[in-house]
C-alpha positions as CSV (number, residue, x, y, z in Angstrom):
1,X,109.4,83.8,111.9
2,X,111.0,85.1,108.7
3,X,108.7,85.3,105.6
4,X,109.1,86.6,101.9
5,X,105.8,87.9,99.9
6,X,106.8,85.0,96.5
7,X,105.9,84.1,93.4
8,X,106.6,82.2,90.5
9,X,107.3,83.6,87.1
10,X,109.0,83.7,84.0
11,X,111.6,86.7,83.5
12,X,111.8,88.8,80.3
13,X,114.3,89.9,77.8
14,X,115.1,93.7,78.0
15,X,114.2,94.1,74.3
16,X,110.5,92.9,75.3
17,X,110.6,95.2,78.5
18,X,111.6,98.0,75.8
19,X,108.5,96.9,73.7
20,X,106.4,97.0,76.8
21,X,107.4,100.4,78.2
22,X,106.6,101.7,74.8
23,X,102.8,100.2,75.1
24,X,102.4,101.2,78.3
25,X,103.4,104.9,77.2
26,X,101.0,105.1,74.4
27,X,98.1,103.6,76.5
28,X,98.7,106.2,79.5
29,X,98.9,109.4,76.8
30,X,95.6,108.2,76.1
31,X,94.5,107.7,79.7
32,X,95.8,110.7,81.5
33,X,94.1,111.0,84.3
34,X,92.7,107.6,84.8
35,X,93.9,105.9,88.1
36,X,95.7,102.9,86.8
37,X,98.6,102.0,88.7
38,X,101.1,101.1,85.6
39,X,103.5,98.2,86.2
40,X,106.8,99.6,85.4
41,X,108.7,97.7,82.7
42,X,111.4,96.2,84.8
43,X,108.7,94.3,87.1
44,X,106.5,93.0,83.9
45,X,107.1,89.1,83.8
46,X,104.8,86.1,83.1
47,X,103.3,85.2,86.6
48,X,102.9,81.2,86.6
49,X,102.1,80.9,90.1
50,X,101.7,83.6,92.9
51,X,102.3,82.0,96.8
52,X,101.9,85.0,99.1
53,X,104.0,84.5,102.2
54,X,106.7,82.1,102.4
55,X,108.8,81.3,105.2
56,X,112.6,81.4,104.5
57,X,113.1,78.3,106.3
58,X,110.9,76.4,103.6
59,X,112.7,78.0,100.3
60,X,115.3,75.2,100.0
61,X,112.4,72.4,100.2
62,X,110.8,74.7,97.7
63,X,113.5,75.1,95.4
64,X,114.3,71.7,95.6
65,X,110.6,70.5,94.4
66,X,110.7,73.5,91.9
67,X,114.3,71.8,89.9
68,X,112.6,68.7,90.2
69,X,109.4,69.7,88.4
70,X,111.2,72.3,86.2
71,X,113.8,70.0,85.0
72,X,111.4,67.5,83.3
73,X,110.4,70.4,80.9
74,X,112.1,71.4,77.4
75,X,113.0,75.2,77.0
76,X,110.5,77.2,74.8
77,X,109.9,80.1,73.2
78,X,106.2,82.3,73.2
79,X,105.0,85.4,71.1
80,X,104.1,88.6,72.6
81,X,101.5,90.8,71.2
82,X,98.1,91.8,71.6
83,X,96.6,94.4,74.1
84,X,93.0,93.8,76.7
85,X,91.9,93.7,80.0
86,X,90.6,90.9,82.6
87,X,87.9,90.5,83.2
88,X,87.2,92.3,79.8
89,X,87.4,95.4,77.9
90,X,83.9,96.7,79.0
91,X,84.9,96.4,82.8
92,X,88.6,96.7,82.6
93,X,90.4,95.9,86.3
94,X,94.3,94.5,84.4
95,X,95.0,95.9,81.3
96,X,97.4,93.2,79.8
97,X,99.4,92.2,76.9
98,X,98.8,89.0,75.3
99,X,101.2,85.8,75.3
100,X,100.8,83.1,72.4
101,X,102.6,80.3,74.0
102,X,103.1,76.4,72.9
103,X,101.4,73.7,75.1
104,X,104.4,73.4,76.9
105,X,104.0,76.5,78.8
106,X,100.7,75.2,80.2
107,X,102.3,72.2,81.0
108,X,105.1,73.9,83.1
109,X,102.3,75.7,85.0
110,X,100.2,72.9,85.7
111,X,103.3,70.8,86.7
112,X,104.6,73.7,89.1
113,X,101.4,74.2,90.4
114,X,100.7,70.5,91.4
115,X,103.9,70.3,92.5
116,X,104.2,73.2,95.0
117,X,100.5,72.9,96.2
118,X,101.7,69.4,97.7
119,X,104.0,71.8,99.9
120,X,100.4,73.5,100.8
121,X,100.4,76.5,99.0
122,X,97.1,77.3,97.5
123,X,96.3,76.5,93.6
124,X,94.6,79.8,91.6
125,X,90.9,79.8,91.8
126,X,90.6,81.2,88.0
127,X,92.3,79.3,85.1
128,X,95.9,80.1,84.1
129,X,95.6,82.7,81.9
130,X,98.8,83.5,80.0
131,X,99.6,87.5,80.6
132,X,101.8,90.5,81.0
133,X,100.2,92.7,83.4
134,X,100.8,96.3,82.2
135,X,98.5,98.2,84.8
136,X,95.9,97.6,87.5
137,X,92.4,100.0,87.3
138,X,92.0,101.2,91.0
139,X,88.7,100.9,92.5
140,X,88.2,104.2,92.5
141,X,87.7,104.3,89.1
142,X,84.3,105.7,87.7
143,X,82.0,104.7,85.1
144,X,83.3,107.4,83.2
145,X,87.3,106.1,83.6
146,X,86.0,102.5,82.5
147,X,84.4,103.8,79.5
148,X,87.4,105.7,78.3
149,X,89.7,102.6,78.9
150,X,87.1,100.3,77.1
151,X,87.2,103.2,73.8
152,X,91.4,103.1,74.2
153,X,91.7,99.6,74.4
154,X,89.4,99.1,71.6
155,X,91.1,101.5,69.2
156,X,94.5,100.4,70.1
157,X,96.1,98.0,67.6
158,X,99.2,96.2,69.3
159,X,100.8,93.8,66.8
160,X,103.8,91.3,67.3
161,X,106.2,92.4,69.7
162,X,109.0,89.8,70.1
163,X,109.5,86.4,71.0
164,X,110.4,85.6,74.6
165,X,113.3,82.7,74.9
166,X,112.2,80.6,78.2
167,X,114.8,78.5,79.6
168,X,114.4,79.1,83.5
169,X,111.7,79.1,86.3
170,X,112.2,82.0,88.7
171,X,111.1,82.3,92.1
172,X,110.7,86.0,93.3
173,X,110.3,87.8,96.6
174,X,108.2,91.2,96.1
175,X,109.0,93.9,99.1
176,X,106.2,96.4,99.0
177,X,107.3,99.6,99.4
178,X,105.5,103.4,99.4
179,X,106.7,103.5,95.7
180,X,105.5,100.4,94.7
181,X,106.8,96.9,94.7
182,X,110.7,95.9,94.1
183,X,110.6,92.6,92.7
184,X,114.0,90.4,93.4
185,X,114.9,87.1,92.4
186,X,115.3,84.2,95.2
187,X,116.3,81.4,92.9
188,X,116.3,80.4,89.2
189,X,115.9,76.7,88.2
190,X,116.6,75.6,84.6
191,X,114.6,73.7,82.4
192,X,115.7,71.0,80.3
193,X,117.9,71.8,76.9
């Protein structure tokens, strides 16, 4: 059986990706020897739902469910800025740039999660928290590394980076390669005008 590793996401403009790349470079310069897997700018996106393994046979049904749900929501914008970590700066596991969005983002995410979970895909256990992942801290990070990450994040001010216009939702597949994940669009579905 043929499967793809997939997730549902919002894509970003080249301008916002350039700004995120600059923030990543700034952070990398201050955390040179810290074991963090930095996300290449072209791979940064706003994940709405991670699906995991999806059978190629189920793609058409998934597409119909997504089109139906997404078409009931209107396009919107969100602003990008700020920097932090999950679960928090003092115990960083994921370094992110923040997203400030209208209620429509949460409505779209919840609607998609509800519709897609009816097909048997698991909902995320943690509540949805809109963010753009810049890097993932290695499990090999020492307490000294974590302390440095905390200090850098506390002393780094990332202001407003731009506004993202959201007019479509995408199903992306992730191909894991030795050099890192490569993402490609499987299909896109537009939001209502």
